[in-house]
Rosetta silent file (secondary structure, phi, psi, omega in degrees, C-alpha in Angstrom):
SEQUENCE: XXXXXXXXXXXXXXXXXXXXXXXXXXXXXXXXXXXXXXXXXXXXXXXXXXXXXXXXXXXXXXXXXXXXXXXXXXXXXXXXXXXXXXXXXXXXXXXXXXXXXXXXXXXXXXXXXXXXXXXXXXXXXXXXXXXXXXXXXXXXXXXXXXXXXXXXXXXXXXXXXXXXXXXXXXXXXXXXXXXXXXXXXXXXXXXXXXXXXXXXXXXXXXXXXXXXXXXXXXXXXXXXXXXXXXXXXXXXXXXXXXXXXXXXXXXXXXXXXXXXXXXXXXXXXXXXXXXXXXXXXXXXXXXXXXXXXXXXXXXXXXXXXXXXXXXXXXXXXXXX
SCORE:     score description
SCORE:     0.000 S_00000001
   1 L     0.000  147.851 -177.782  -85.388   28.972 -163.337 S_00000001
   2 E  -114.130  135.044 -177.259  -81.989   27.626 -164.366 S_00000001
   3 E  -138.415  141.480  176.686  -78.716   29.422 -163.625 S_00000001
   4 E  -118.270  145.983  173.252  -75.048   28.640 -164.291 S_00000001
   5 E  -113.808  124.965 -179.759  -71.964   30.037 -162.587 S_00000001
   6 E  -133.431  170.166  178.306  -68.832   30.309 -164.720 S_00000001
   7 E   161.734  173.833  175.850  -65.527   32.150 -164.582 S_00000001
   8 L   -59.891  147.513  175.671  -61.775   31.889 -164.755 S_00000001
   9 L   -55.041  129.145 -178.731  -60.272   29.038 -162.769 S_00000001
  10 L    86.649    2.535 -177.744  -59.837   30.228 -159.178 S_00000001
  11 L   -74.912  -19.506 -178.858  -62.273   33.123 -159.580 S_00000001
  12 L   103.784   18.703 -177.451  -64.580   31.747 -156.882 S_00000001
  13 H   -65.081  -35.864  178.429  -67.441   30.478 -159.060 S_00000001
  14 H   -67.301  -41.016  177.530  -67.877   27.348 -156.918 S_00000001
  15 H   -61.300  -45.729  179.770  -67.984   29.456 -153.760 S_00000001
  16 H   -66.946  -37.391  175.958  -70.594   31.773 -155.304 S_00000001
  17 H   -57.927  -47.607 -178.281  -72.586   28.782 -156.565 S_00000001
  18 H   -64.808  -41.391  179.013  -72.697   27.339 -153.044 S_00000001
  19 H   -63.514  -40.054 -179.264  -73.652   30.668 -151.470 S_00000001
  20 H   -69.598  -37.611  175.990  -76.467   31.154 -153.965 S_00000001
  21 H   -60.035  -46.005  178.794  -77.750   27.621 -153.379 S_00000001
  22 H   -62.615  -40.807 -179.723  -77.853   28.321 -149.636 S_00000001
  23 H   -60.457  -47.144 -179.790  -79.554   31.665 -150.279 S_00000001
  24 H   -65.134  -45.797 -177.677  -82.328   30.073 -152.345 S_00000001
  25 H   -64.416  -37.022  178.792  -82.851   27.168 -149.957 S_00000001
  26 H   -64.890  -25.592  177.557  -82.984   29.519 -146.975 S_00000001
  27 L   -87.057    7.271  177.066  -85.832   31.332 -148.738 S_00000001
  28 L    82.806   11.905  179.067  -87.822   28.096 -148.978 S_00000001
  29 L   -80.411  153.936  174.506  -87.214   27.527 -152.683 S_00000001
  30 E   -85.728  123.967 -170.181  -86.882   24.068 -154.200 S_00000001
  31 E  -129.383  126.877  167.338  -83.296   23.766 -155.435 S_00000001
  32 E  -105.372  129.818  179.809  -81.454   21.248 -157.602 S_00000001
  33 E  -119.877  133.742  179.032  -77.688   21.748 -157.643 S_00000001
  34 E  -120.528  130.140  170.732  -75.319   20.174 -160.169 S_00000001
  35 E   -95.201  102.990 -178.801  -71.537   20.040 -159.904 S_00000001
  36 L  -111.520   22.702  178.591  -70.463   20.022 -163.553 S_00000001
  37 L   -98.598  141.696 -178.187  -66.885   21.180 -162.937 S_00000001
  38 L   -60.150  -25.415 -176.897  -64.004   18.801 -163.514 S_00000001
  39 L   -84.372  -17.978  171.202  -62.628   19.656 -160.051 S_00000001
  40 L    53.640   60.075 -179.252  -65.840   18.612 -158.215 S_00000001
  41 L  -113.834    3.068 -175.191  -65.667   20.933 -155.188 S_00000001
  42 H   -65.395  -38.862  178.685  -69.306   22.033 -154.885 S_00000001
  43 H   -59.198  -45.398  178.267  -70.122   19.426 -152.250 S_00000001
  44 H   -63.962  -38.313  178.888  -67.272   20.600 -150.053 S_00000001
  45 H   -65.940  -23.322  177.020  -68.338   24.229 -150.577 S_00000001
  46 L   -90.046    2.342  174.708  -71.778   23.242 -149.289 S_00000001
  47 L    98.524    5.885  178.757  -70.207   21.799 -146.151 S_00000001
  48 L   -77.443  146.563  176.930  -70.069   18.092 -146.980 S_00000001
  49 L   -76.174  164.496  179.280  -67.127   16.058 -145.732 S_00000001
  50 H   -60.831  -37.475 -179.564  -64.761   14.312 -148.140 S_00000001
  51 H   -65.072  -41.304  179.246  -66.221   10.927 -147.172 S_00000001
  52 H   -66.921  -43.699  179.253  -69.771   12.057 -147.958 S_00000001
  53 H   -60.252  -39.091 -179.227  -68.695   13.605 -151.267 S_00000001
  54 H   -66.743  -22.626 -179.430  -66.932   10.373 -152.221 S_00000001
  55 L   -86.098   -6.510  178.671  -70.200    8.500 -151.663 S_00000001
  56 L   -67.539  140.309 -178.554  -72.190   10.548 -154.180 S_00000001
  57 L   -82.081  116.280 -175.982  -73.263    8.558 -157.241 S_00000001
  58 E   -74.791  126.240  179.136  -71.623   10.171 -160.315 S_00000001
  59 H   -59.774  -38.022 -174.890  -74.002   10.896 -163.166 S_00000001
  60 H   -63.213  -18.548  179.408  -71.207   10.572 -165.718 S_00000001
  61 H   -94.852    3.539 -176.955  -70.777    6.883 -164.954 S_00000001
  62 L  -131.027   34.115 -177.033  -74.470    6.090 -165.515 S_00000001
  63 H   -61.092  -41.424 -178.069  -75.167    7.681 -168.885 S_00000001
  64 H   -62.756  -41.818  179.487  -76.694    4.534 -170.398 S_00000001
  65 H   -66.312  -39.631  178.364  -79.135    4.162 -167.495 S_00000001
  66 H   -63.860  -43.665  179.695  -80.069    7.847 -167.683 S_00000001
  67 H   -61.628  -44.702 -178.305  -80.682    7.628 -171.424 S_00000001
  68 H   -63.633  -36.650  178.827  -82.863    4.554 -171.073 S_00000001
  69 H   -68.515  -45.087 -174.384  -84.920    6.266 -168.367 S_00000001
  70 H   -72.288  -31.133 -177.297  -85.342    9.529 -170.279 S_00000001
  71 H   -69.792  -21.718  177.042  -86.324    8.026 -173.634 S_00000001
  72 L    52.882 -125.791  175.578  -89.420    6.493 -172.007 S_00000001
  73 L  -118.257   36.452  175.984  -91.614    5.199 -174.827 S_00000001
  74 L   -63.725  116.264 -175.410  -90.644    7.859 -177.360 S_00000001
  75 L   -69.022  -14.550 -179.862  -91.193    6.063 -180.690 S_00000001
  76 L   -82.335   -9.737 -177.593  -88.471    8.123 -182.372 S_00000001
  77 L  -122.339  107.260 -173.058  -85.755    6.631 -180.157 S_00000001
  78 L   -72.418  -31.760 -177.166  -85.361    2.870 -180.570 S_00000001
  79 L  -159.991  165.148  177.007  -82.823    2.361 -177.770 S_00000001
  80 H   -62.626  -29.309 -179.392  -80.536    4.130 -175.317 S_00000001
  81 H   -64.480  -20.655 -179.979  -77.647    3.273 -177.630 S_00000001
  82 H   -95.387    7.999  176.376  -79.119    5.652 -180.215 S_00000001
  83 L  -100.157  142.923  171.234  -79.168    8.600 -177.803 S_00000001
  84 L  -120.523  178.824 -172.134  -76.364   11.130 -177.482 S_00000001
  85 L   -62.268  -22.046 -177.022  -75.891   13.899 -174.946 S_00000001
  86 L   -98.899   -0.773 -175.762  -77.930   16.373 -177.032 S_00000001
  87 L   -54.075  119.844 -178.063  -80.904   14.135 -177.831 S_00000001
  88 L   -82.699  158.729  176.369  -83.980   16.324 -177.296 S_00000001
  89 L   -75.914  162.852  174.417  -87.219   15.068 -175.766 S_00000001
  90 L  -149.850 -174.047  178.623  -90.345   14.398 -177.774 S_00000001
  91 L   -62.228  126.442 -176.190  -93.775   12.929 -177.227 S_00000001
  92 L   103.148  -18.860  177.019  -93.323    9.794 -175.148 S_00000001
  93 L   -67.521  152.896  177.390  -90.074   10.947 -173.518 S_00000001
  94 L   -87.913  115.467 -179.698  -89.958   10.910 -169.742 S_00000001
  95 L   -92.620  153.538 -173.866  -89.901   14.523 -168.557 S_00000001
  96 E  -112.288  150.020  170.827  -88.483   15.594 -165.213 S_00000001
  97 L  -118.689  162.665 -177.151  -89.626   17.944 -162.458 S_00000001
  98 L   -74.581  -29.675 -170.523  -87.514   19.571 -159.765 S_00000001
  99 L   -60.921  166.977 -174.217  -89.530   18.187 -156.828 S_00000001
 100 L   -70.876   -8.128  179.815  -88.560   15.330 -154.524 S_00000001
 101 L   -82.045    1.179  178.126  -91.003   12.896 -156.153 S_00000001
 102 L   -82.279  117.869 -177.204  -88.608   12.434 -159.095 S_00000001
 103 H   -57.764  -32.814 -178.671  -86.886    9.008 -158.724 S_00000001
 104 H   -62.367  -37.968 -178.118  -83.678   10.182 -160.403 S_00000001
 105 H   -68.051  -36.879  177.900  -83.012   12.763 -157.703 S_00000001
 106 H   -67.603  -34.844 -177.846  -83.449   10.133 -154.992 S_00000001
 107 H   -75.264  -41.941 -171.733  -81.118    7.765 -156.848 S_00000001
 108 H  -110.963  -12.524 -174.051  -78.326   10.187 -157.704 S_00000001
 109 L  -102.718  165.269  178.206  -78.826   13.197 -155.423 S_00000001
 110 E  -134.046  125.586  175.808  -78.061   14.012 -151.820 S_00000001
 111 E   -65.159  133.120  177.978  -80.033   16.473 -149.663 S_00000001
 112 E  -151.874  121.433  176.851  -77.771   19.226 -148.343 S_00000001
 113 L    52.594   39.031  177.701  -78.756   22.514 -146.681 S_00000001
 114 L    84.122   -1.831  177.281  -82.292   22.374 -148.073 S_00000001
 115 E  -114.402  179.951  173.831  -81.145   21.637 -151.635 S_00000001
 116 E  -127.435  124.135 -174.641  -80.381   18.426 -153.516 S_00000001
 117 E  -102.766  132.229  172.083  -76.882   17.965 -154.938 S_00000001
 118 E  -125.065  148.816 -175.308  -75.977   15.848 -157.970 S_00000001
 119 E  -129.273  145.709  174.025  -72.469   15.460 -159.382 S_00000001
 120 L   -73.330  -30.428 -178.866  -71.055   14.525 -162.763 S_00000001
 121 L    94.722  155.924  179.422  -68.150   12.817 -161.024 S_00000001
 122 L   -82.266 -178.599  171.536  -64.393   13.063 -161.612 S_00000001
 123 L   -63.387  137.231  170.074  -62.315   11.189 -164.159 S_00000001
 124 L   -88.539  163.811 -179.873  -62.208    7.457 -163.561 S_00000001
 125 H   -56.430  -37.831 -178.365  -58.948    5.561 -163.987 S_00000001
 126 H   -71.040  -15.079 -179.044  -60.221    4.142 -167.274 S_00000001
 127 H   -83.633  -24.997 -169.288  -60.861    7.671 -168.596 S_00000001
 128 L   -61.462  124.328  176.965  -57.325    8.972 -168.201 S_00000001
 129 L    82.731   -7.846 -175.380  -55.704    9.713 -171.541 S_00000001
 130 L  -130.774  -12.682 -174.642  -58.624    8.421 -173.609 S_00000001
 131 L  -126.130  152.646  176.700  -61.805   10.304 -172.652 S_00000001
 132 L   -98.333  142.773 -177.330  -63.005   13.909 -172.689 S_00000001
 133 L   -65.632  -21.878 -178.664  -64.658   15.341 -169.598 S_00000001
 134 H   -66.812  -17.657  174.661  -67.531   16.635 -171.711 S_00000001
 135 H   -66.390  -29.686  177.556  -68.776   13.060 -172.018 S_00000001
 136 H   -80.844  -42.853  178.265  -69.574   13.272 -168.295 S_00000001
 137 H   -61.881  -23.735  177.195  -71.002   16.783 -168.453 S_00000001
 138 H   -57.577  -25.139  176.968  -73.274   15.422 -171.164 S_00000001
 139 H   -63.977  -40.430  178.953  -75.312   13.801 -168.394 S_00000001
 140 H   -67.389  -40.581  179.045  -76.271   17.251 -167.086 S_00000001
 141 H   -61.274  -43.490  177.770  -77.142   18.435 -170.589 S_00000001
 142 H   -60.383  -45.672 -178.273  -79.433   15.435 -171.095 S_00000001
 143 H   -64.300  -43.064 -179.641  -81.182   16.003 -167.780 S_00000001
 144 H   -68.108  -31.091  176.770  -81.704   19.718 -168.411 S_00000001
 145 H   -65.373  -21.462 -176.622  -83.043   18.963 -171.892 S_00000001
 146 L  -111.992    9.924 -173.435  -85.782   16.880 -170.255 S_00000001
 147 E  -105.606  132.799  175.833  -86.485   19.045 -167.202 S_00000001
 148 L  -114.408  107.235 -179.491  -89.468   21.361 -166.735 S_00000001
 149 L   -96.286  136.255 -176.323  -88.903   23.705 -163.798 S_00000001
 150 L  -106.403 -167.489 -179.370  -91.882   25.573 -162.409 S_00000001
 151 L   -59.013  138.195  179.953  -92.487   28.592 -160.139 S_00000001
 152 L    59.963   23.993  173.075  -90.132   28.818 -157.137 S_00000001
 153 E  -116.570  133.346 -173.874  -88.059   25.944 -158.531 S_00000001
 154 E  -131.377  143.288  174.643  -84.408   26.567 -159.251 S_00000001
 155 E  -121.903  122.955 -177.158  -81.576   24.661 -160.908 S_00000001
 156 E  -118.947  126.229 -177.376  -78.040   25.836 -160.099 S_00000001
 157 E  -122.932  124.588  171.116  -75.036   24.493 -162.031 S_00000001
 158 E   -87.694  109.588 -170.724  -71.381   25.017 -161.176 S_00000001
 159 L   -90.246  171.963  173.266  -69.828   24.864 -164.643 S_00000001
 160 L   -64.249  156.588 -174.462  -66.361   24.115 -165.971 S_00000001
 161 L   -73.802  154.799  174.514  -63.894   27.002 -165.808 S_00000001
 162 H    64.798 -153.111 -178.111  -63.356   29.588 -168.524 S_00000001
 163 H   -89.621   12.513  179.928  -64.924   29.360 -171.957 S_00000001
 164 H   -62.598  -22.199  179.663  -64.621   25.568 -171.977 S_00000001
 165 H   -60.451  -22.115 -177.580  -68.392   25.403 -171.447 S_00000001
 166 H   -78.688    1.492  176.456  -68.833   26.288 -175.121 S_00000001
 167 H   -75.834   -5.709  175.798  -67.513   22.870 -176.144 S_00000001
 168 L  -142.939  171.413  179.336  -71.092   21.599 -175.770 S_00000001
 169 H   -77.165    1.715 -177.676  -74.611   22.960 -176.051 S_00000001
 170 H   -57.999  -29.324 -176.240  -74.901   22.990 -172.248 S_00000001
 171 H   -66.146  -15.030  178.460  -74.175   26.726 -172.187 S_00000001
 172 H   -94.394    2.713 -171.851  -77.606   27.419 -173.737 S_00000001
 173 L   -90.035   17.035 -173.320  -79.528   25.469 -171.082 S_00000001
 174 L  -127.320  148.934  173.744  -79.879   28.343 -168.619 S_00000001
 175 L   -74.873  -29.836  179.356  -82.137   31.324 -168.134 S_00000001
 176 E  -149.478  137.363  173.652  -79.148   33.290 -166.809 S_00000001
 177 E  -112.997  123.798  179.841  -75.399   32.720 -166.769 S_00000001
 178 E  -102.354  120.196  174.318  -73.454   34.494 -164.030 S_00000001
 179 E   -90.477  122.835  176.704  -69.804   35.212 -164.688 S_00000001
 180 E   -91.146  116.501 -170.245  -67.798   35.457 -161.488 S_00000001
 181 E  -124.399  126.150  172.725  -65.112   38.047 -162.216 S_00000001
 182 E   -81.485  157.572  178.008  -62.180   39.161 -160.084 S_00000001
 183 L   -79.663   61.098  178.324  -60.939   42.751 -160.432 S_00000001
 184 L  -136.321  157.008  179.728  -57.996   41.661 -162.599 S_00000001
 185 H   -64.596  -38.044 -179.305  -57.237   41.877 -166.304 S_00000001
 186 H   -63.276  -44.993 -179.056  -56.983   38.074 -166.615 S_00000001
 187 H   -67.210  -39.805  178.536  -60.389   37.504 -165.087 S_00000001
 188 H   -64.447  -33.771 -179.631  -61.966   40.268 -167.154 S_00000001
 189 H   -64.707  -35.119  176.362  -60.508   38.751 -170.326 S_00000001
 190 H   -66.206  -40.019  176.069  -62.422   35.530 -169.649 S_00000001
 191 H   -57.305  -48.704 -177.208  -65.585   37.612 -169.237 S_00000001
 192 H   -63.426  -38.837  178.349  -65.069   39.278 -172.628 S_00000001
 193 H   -63.936  -47.483 -179.429  -64.420   35.930 -174.301 S_00000001
 194 H   -65.293  -42.452 -178.371  -67.525   34.357 -172.771 S_00000001
 195 H   -60.248  -39.718  179.769  -69.626   37.448 -173.432 S_00000001
 196 H   -65.208  -45.293  178.021  -68.735   37.376 -177.110 S_00000001
 197 H   -64.281  -42.964 -176.533  -69.665   33.732 -177.543 S_00000001
 198 H   -61.889  -38.198 -177.620  -72.877   34.136 -175.523 S_00000001
 199 H   -61.727  -30.756 -179.155  -74.082   37.047 -177.633 S_00000001
 200 L   -70.084  -17.424 -175.586  -74.065   34.862 -180.734 S_00000001
 201 L  -124.577   19.289  174.400  -76.588   32.501 -179.143 S_00000001
 202 L    57.803   43.566  178.753  -78.841   34.896 -177.237 S_00000001
 203 L   -96.974  123.982 -179.051  -77.535   33.755 -173.834 S_00000001
 204 L   -74.795  131.524 -174.628  -78.340   36.125 -170.948 S_00000001
 205 E  -129.036  140.252  171.724  -75.244   37.081 -168.946 S_00000001
 206 E  -136.187  163.441 -177.347  -74.660   38.927 -165.670 S_00000001
 207 E  -124.856  135.324  167.695  -71.505   39.563 -163.627 S_00000001
 208 E  -117.820  123.336  176.821  -70.777   39.283 -159.923 S_00000001
 209 E   -75.936  140.766  179.938  -67.446   40.699 -158.824 S_00000001
 210 E  -127.756  153.400 -179.371  -65.517   38.536 -156.367 S_00000001
 211 L    61.492   37.586 -179.269  -62.590   39.207 -154.017 S_00000001
 212 L   -83.871  127.341 -176.241  -63.434   42.902 -154.110 S_00000001
 213 L  -100.647  -33.379 -173.215  -61.472   44.918 -151.562 S_00000001
 214 L  -156.552 -177.488 -179.457  -62.495   48.532 -152.098 S_00000001
 215 H   -63.048  -29.646  178.280  -64.281   51.087 -154.270 S_00000001
 216 H   -63.365  -38.851  176.834  -61.361   51.055 -156.685 S_00000001
 217 H   -65.095  -41.538  179.242  -62.000   47.379 -157.438 S_00000001
 218 H   -63.407  -42.943 -179.378  -65.689   48.073 -158.002 S_00000001
 219 H   -64.555  -40.007  177.279  -64.884   50.967 -160.318 S_00000001
 220 H   -60.048  -47.148  179.774  -62.438   48.822 -162.301 S_00000001
 221 H   -63.163  -41.046  179.732  -65.078   46.128 -162.790 S_00000001
 222 H   -62.583  -38.787  178.363  -67.698   48.709 -163.735 S_00000001
 223 H   -65.742  -33.199 -173.829  -65.365   50.156 -166.373 S_00000001
 224 H   -86.847  -35.649 -173.233  -64.692   46.710 -167.809 S_00000001
 225 H  -117.777   -7.568  175.459  -68.128   45.054 -167.781 S_00000001
 226 H    63.510 -137.500 -175.590  -70.537   47.986 -167.580 S_00000001
 227 H   -72.723   -6.452  175.573  -74.138   47.292 -166.651 S_00000001
 228 H   -66.454  -21.566  179.929  -73.524   43.529 -166.618 S_00000001
 229 E   -74.963  116.000 -177.509  -72.175   44.021 -163.085 S_00000001
 230 E  -111.653   -6.753  179.255  -75.089   43.364 -160.714 S_00000001
 231 E   178.055  171.783  178.375  -73.232   42.940 -157.424 S_00000001
 232 E  -148.577  152.657 -177.089  -69.929   42.207 -155.734 S_00000001
 233 L  -124.950  139.720 -179.492  -68.560   40.037 -152.952 S_00000001
 234 L   -92.412 -169.401  174.861  -65.547   40.718 -150.755 S_00000001
 235 L   -84.248   93.423 -169.813  -62.989   38.482 -149.093 S_00000001
 236 L   -82.044  123.331  173.650  -65.376   37.068 -146.507 S_00000001
 237 H   -60.130  -34.830  179.729  -63.980   35.780 -143.176 S_00000001
 238 H   -65.253  -42.257  178.277  -67.093   33.591 -142.864 S_00000001
 239 H   -67.605  -41.073  179.597  -66.441   31.962 -146.238 S_00000001
 240 H   -61.113  -41.670  178.133  -62.758   31.554 -145.436 S_00000001
 241 H   -65.873  -38.877  179.132  -63.637   29.801 -142.175 S_00000001
 242 H   -63.480  -36.405  179.250  -66.127   27.566 -143.994 S_00000001
 243 L   -68.933  -13.607  174.750  -63.434   26.521 -146.445 S_00000001
 244 L   -99.697    4.199  175.026  -61.475   25.271 -143.435 S_00000001
 245 L   111.948   -4.382  179.430  -64.445   23.229 -142.231 S_00000001
 246 L   -74.468  157.093  178.017  -66.472   25.662 -140.089 S_00000001
 247 L   -75.712  130.343 -179.293  -70.250   25.843 -140.405 S_00000001
 248 L   -96.510  130.951  172.956  -71.372   28.712 -142.651 S_00000001
 249 L  -118.043  133.186 -176.503  -74.393   30.823 -141.759 S_00000001
 250 H   -59.102  -31.974 -178.236  -75.665   33.336 -144.295 S_00000001
 251 H   -71.642   -8.367  175.040  -76.158   35.982 -141.620 S_00000001
 252 H   -81.932  -10.201  179.118  -72.381   35.905 -141.036 S_00000001
 253 L   -75.388  155.001  175.916  -71.834   37.374 -144.502 S_00000001
 254 L   -66.983  152.374  179.724  -71.268   41.086 -144.990 S_00000001
 255 H   -54.205  -38.927  179.675  -74.341   43.108 -146.050 S_00000001
 256 H   -67.005  -32.811  178.265  -72.853   43.706 -149.516 S_00000001
 257 H   -68.661  -44.578  178.724  -72.311   39.969 -149.951 S_00000001
 258 H   -65.364  -36.459  178.459  -75.902   39.161 -149.009 S_00000001
 259 H   -64.052  -35.976  179.216  -77.089   41.965 -151.280 S_00000001
 260 H   -64.409  -40.467  178.211  -75.164   40.414 -154.184 S_00000001
 261 H   -64.291  -41.123  176.276  -76.966   37.097 -153.683 S_00000001
 262 H   -63.706  -37.433  179.270  -80.293   38.908 -153.663 S_00000001
 263 H   -66.515  -36.848  177.600  -79.336   40.771 -156.825 S_00000001
 264 H   -64.193  -44.210  179.108  -78.536   37.495 -158.588 S_00000001
 265 H   -64.415  -40.825  179.648  -81.943   36.075 -157.681 S_00000001
 266 H   -62.533  -42.499  179.224  -83.687   39.271 -158.779 S_00000001
 267 H   -65.673  -39.340  179.104  -81.881   39.205 -162.140 S_00000001
 268 H   -65.870  -47.378 -178.235  -82.711   35.533 -162.599 S_00000001
 269 H   -64.412  -27.272 -178.435  -86.379   35.951 -161.706 S_00000001
 270 L   -84.508   -7.714 -178.782  -86.663   38.900 -164.093 S_00000001
 271 L   -75.381  126.239 -179.008  -85.298   36.926 -167.056 S_00000001
 272 L   -62.502  138.924  177.085  -88.108   36.068 -169.490 S_00000001
 273 L   -92.986  124.831 -177.877  -88.841   32.343 -169.847 S_00000001
 274 L  -130.951   92.986 -177.213  -89.043   31.231 -173.485 S_00000001
 275 H   -68.284  -29.731  178.360  -89.681   27.508 -173.849 S_00000001
 276 H   -65.626  -45.552  178.186  -89.859   27.753 -177.632 S_00000001
 277 H   -64.529  -41.883 -179.619  -86.360   29.206 -177.829 S_00000001
 278 H   -58.512  -44.591  178.535  -85.101   26.700 -175.284 S_00000001
 279 H   -67.605  -42.015 -178.947  -86.440   23.805 -177.368 S_00000001
 280 H   -62.180  -40.785  178.365  -85.180   25.330 -180.617 S_00000001
 281 H   -65.492  -39.529  178.423  -81.651   25.688 -179.233 S_00000001
 282 H   -61.899  -44.349 -179.976  -81.666   22.076 -178.029 S_00000001
 283 H   -64.824  -41.841 -178.749  -82.712   20.853 -181.465 S_00000001
 284 H   -59.238  -48.301 -178.255  -80.114   23.046 -183.193 S_00000001
 285 H   -72.082  -28.505  175.617  -77.206   21.667 -181.154 S_00000001
 286 H   -65.487  -44.751 -179.942  -78.516   18.129 -181.504 S_00000001
 287 H   -65.493  -35.558  176.252  -78.508   18.402 -185.276 S_00000001
 288 H   -62.778  -47.241 -178.863  -74.990   19.874 -185.197 S_00000001
 289 H   -68.266  -36.196  178.019  -73.700   17.007 -183.079 S_00000001
 290 H   -60.749  -43.751 -178.517  -75.577   14.447 -185.139 S_00000001
 291 H   -72.708  -34.695 -174.193  -73.919   15.683 -188.321 S_00000001
 292 H   -76.685  -40.256 -175.562  -70.461   16.115 -186.790 S_00000001
 293 H  -155.777  -27.355 -171.571  -70.066   12.760 -185.033 S_00000001
 294 H   -64.050  -44.262 -178.721  -73.245   11.358 -183.494 S_00000001
 295 H   -62.676  -42.372  179.902  -74.740    9.714 -186.558 S_00000001
 296 H   -66.449  -39.307 -177.343  -71.506    7.958 -187.430 S_00000001
 297 H   -70.341  -39.822 -176.356  -70.937    6.769 -183.855 S_00000001
 298 H   -91.309  -19.959 -176.266  -74.454    5.405 -183.304 S_00000001
 299 L    72.572   17.592 -177.307  -75.205    4.288 -186.849 S_00000001
 300 L  -120.020  158.515  174.518  -78.644    5.888 -186.548 S_00000001
 301 L   -82.821   90.107 -173.868  -80.413    8.780 -188.241 S_00000001
 302 H   -70.766  -23.738  176.939  -80.297   11.113 -185.241 S_00000001
 303 H   -64.371  -27.873 -179.846  -82.040   13.920 -187.091 S_00000001
 304 H   -72.691  -10.168  177.365  -85.134   11.714 -187.154 S_00000001
 305 H   -74.094  -18.091 -177.970  -85.227   11.866 -183.345 S_00000001
 306 L   -72.589  123.155  176.901  -86.454   15.466 -183.512 S_00000001
 307 L   -92.687  104.463 -171.997  -90.190   15.702 -182.881 S_00000001
 308 L   -65.279  -20.472 -179.127  -91.208   18.775 -184.925 S_00000001
 309 L   -98.144    8.300 -173.755  -94.448   19.296 -183.033 S_00000001
 310 L  -103.815  134.197  173.180  -92.964   19.105 -179.541 S_00000001
 311 L  -128.328  122.461  177.729  -92.120   22.070 -177.292 S_00000001
 312 L   -66.486  141.642 -179.916  -90.678   21.447 -173.841 S_00000001
 313 L   154.622 -177.973 -177.758  -92.575   23.260 -171.112 S_00000001
 314 H   -56.628  -35.807 -178.923  -95.502   22.979 -168.695 S_00000001
 315 H   -65.247  -30.011 -179.254  -97.937   22.022 -171.455 S_00000001
 316 H   -71.288  -16.927  178.988  -95.797   19.026 -172.325 S_00000001
 317 H   -78.186  -21.551 -173.188  -96.284   17.677 -168.812 S_00000001
 318 L   -56.124  -47.318 -179.601 -100.056   17.386 -169.193 S_00000001
 319 L   -61.598  -31.611 -179.724 -100.050   14.031 -171.059 S_00000001
 320 L   -70.382    0.000    0.000  -97.795   12.544 -168.410 S_00000001
């Protein structure tokens, strides 16, 4: 199952992403974690030092290599140069699995706390003033478009803040999107904005309250987001210590905090998996991007890359 954590800047979405990754890994699940936020703090939230984080290979700087790997021998894609971030897979494309036998994870990922972390990477000096960060996030979109996750396999993505995620089709690549919402009007306003956009594209949304101090905060969130609220997390001394470099143990969290992590997993596991819809959404956003800018930039008929008889999912793995 694939899950994204989003929210207002400073809401704690990276912290919740890291806690959920630890929760899944502690339960013996296979976990891929992606840092797709421009601030790139997920590694630190998982306990990695700055030196280790700096050594991670950024996906955003290797888009051409990723494209060439993913296109495989798909006859509809002549070269990596004719692929854009939304290019969907078809027969002949190289599909990905979550497990450790996937070469890409060994090349770009780092094992941490029972999971494997991959990062889009920050802006490079050459990007400043001339490039959009979504060109880097496009690496995650490409990988998720080609990934088939099976039972007890999870993909967790720490997304860009606010509603900026809607600048690409990446927001449709998840079985569940969790909005991390503080008990404030500003944070709730981001929830309403995201919720409105998500509803137009059949994106499943849930809310976890963060920095909750008392029953009044819970009641405020319940009034604002209704049944979307599935749990809440307080101002945890254990998390605060971890942010200063201490080792975090899940059993140091308050019972309500651990319950919130369990509620997120339960909501995710209960979300119906629809590979046909997932493929259809990928094709839809690819055709939009092809018409808007992709065809002109590549000089290719990108609509012809769509394989009308192909549906991503377990059955598509059989030929491989």
